[in-house]
Steps between C-alpha positions, in 0.01 A plus 500: 500500500398862553620664822248561774368853502452674825149620577463879484557673832197662655562875520299712737372835400628827646200533734539148627873549553455822691226348717721200568789730589279706741358183653845335539655815645212540742520134594877510557468820708209363703665163545819664621316725743287207615805283560680772686192585705441132574855442619511819710162424658589131550833573664348777722220269619736209559743720697218642705356156570841369597554791743161441651557127531841549663361748751210269587735198528729692741208613707352144520851363574521741798166375629613137466832579674307655790265198518789256509685693768321310780569197713242277329399660171194374300634520143168439321330758714773748432463448123121527521530834677654646180269718289620378157172516315434286193809602297772412752593169659743452787757224557726446802804273498576425857753241627504325164121479468249693290202662659205663324150620580360215292651178356653601159778278369507687166584829678802357682624330188499840322775633729829453311783327694742782407271759655460284813876486542534874447229588752625237740844665495336819627443688170150611397406414140230568243428276196218439257372145497220292353232375733214287360600617152476867592766761558558603860756702695689319773655706780730327751586662839742347755358499856769317693757232457233226484203692357434663164179657383370494142203681350363419157305785329291410201558711187199356313288811521796703383541267195133540420551874515791464261282296256226758510755775446652314204154454342413859552828625352466260205148630434628860520779411252250349260273801535792737441601301190141518375498873571827530307352320201192728522724802515698370201176454310384846585844651411521314169141587413565870545863480383407313178202730424714719265615182315134393475423836344793435252361154421148639444634770273710247308193277453302794363779585261523137387127510435549798272435795738824697460346793701566314830745690715639498857461787742850617598362660817368173642828402674800730520736205510361369166496828314784395279328172418174672421668764287712243309192277446292791371784608272528139363124489435516836326778372275309181436181688419681728255665199332172313475326807361783555253489136386120512479504812288768355279300184439182699448665745264670227297174304478305809395763586243476147360125521464503735202731297270328180617160644403644584156650154469171341615309699241742398223484135615122516498505618139734215407276256678189619316682464164675177571300322228674721249848382614680178444507242782843596644405872510168423665669284766754769565228767527319279751810458710563873495142568609525245786826647628366855483198389700726338759717811508196717561391277789852520640499880483155510668621265776810717551282809539280320751805374683652852515196637678415190709733592786258760632272401791157364402199737493235288666127522427203258525527252210281201407783250463270217394372704206854608421617135488209397278573780258865392488380142414257622236770709329695182447206280392514318831180390683382718784444186709876489568445782750418371849429717803571324831230493764513797730701710260337824378503576131608867551861563602694820579758484219617694198288386212764541221766312692280205599357477146858468363589246771202282388578552128870415538436190714239375246734573206781317678271199556391501140855532355694273740253308717271324249220738592349617833275260692381728779512859618432505872428810709521451875605680822753452777390735771498842342718381210345432163646198322499439122598148382528384139544129436623353175534152355858528387823333615539728800790715601815340644589604857829655393321727246212621720668814624677591174196494274368817667813689392503717187574332169503152653298216364463159657614172353147421390516788252812355338360150510176601320699705249301817548699807442228764479517597870674817608638363833332784689155357572577339834735786597203734459293263717755514779534876465127561521474272800787688672325829428209369712746384769458141398690215340487269197620141502447166327455148626369160398134443422352189659459254211778658286575836352593829652314727739581875490400686808475877557434635848367859542505601868242753618267442205227364723545721806 
């Protein structure tokens, strides 16, 4: 039983990480400031409300004491004379009985027995209690040995103020976190701009434009990076040019002896009826190998100069494709132009002609012949697709067959050894010179579908 494999961890990009860090930092800072502000404001308001409630309770207690200091006091009338408003309620405990302005059993039940004992012993007391499910402040003031006064001040409005303050501070924290994320996005956008320039230059170089360089004066902090990058590209360009010249020189030097050998083989072929059978067969093999060698040298020369950017011009690609088919005795009806696709593209004629020729030759040699040559568009990208009726290309071979001197398994299975192994490499090189790509997939119904995308050819 194979061990369970952990799923790959999701890794955020640099920009996402910086934005998250800015947002988290801003959120933590805003949350800390909001919490501190909330606690300071809450404590300040509670302290102020308690002081106000205590002062009012003592004042009302003095009024009650004066009202009771008569021969026949009217307790209810004394309590009604208090100006308590809607937020304060008065209670009087006199001679073991509770008195209030209105009947309210819940209010008397809210007075804790401990606080009653403390106030009854002559000590004033303050305590927060719950009345009707809401927080209130209870102030007890001793009046005499048999009378104690209690005043309940509602804190409901203060709690609503706290809720509104908490919501406001939470909204501010969220806004600050969003502002931090926006600041992180702005910082990364401008901070990563030099890296974007490096990536753009690297893409141009990968497409064959080795003239791409970075401006060292763009950012003083990145002068070393720009200088090192430019030096690396200079070295790469010199090496590519040296390799290209070497391949071109070797190929050109091989042409002269090959032409001599081809001429000699041609003489032998024309006089093969004068030779015995073994000599004639050997002469034929020599002529075939010399022809293959010549094609290999020509492909090497083309490959040596194919790393230069494409020189675009208006080209009738439909006519070019039909000519490529005619040169291989294939019907022109194979060429199909998709609806809405113009026949004239902005491409380099020589390169696209060789792309079509090599794809058709590949289909003839290894794919049991081409069945369609489709020309279409994807936005401003021109797309060339060549379908064949062969066995297809295995998934594991689809990237490798575009390398130099690599032939797919179909070539070995069909026993064809006359290919140079450079045809599809040239297709990929010509596509890259246009800033495009070459790939292969499955054709619906069987076979392979080779696809070449040429961006900007329909702009």
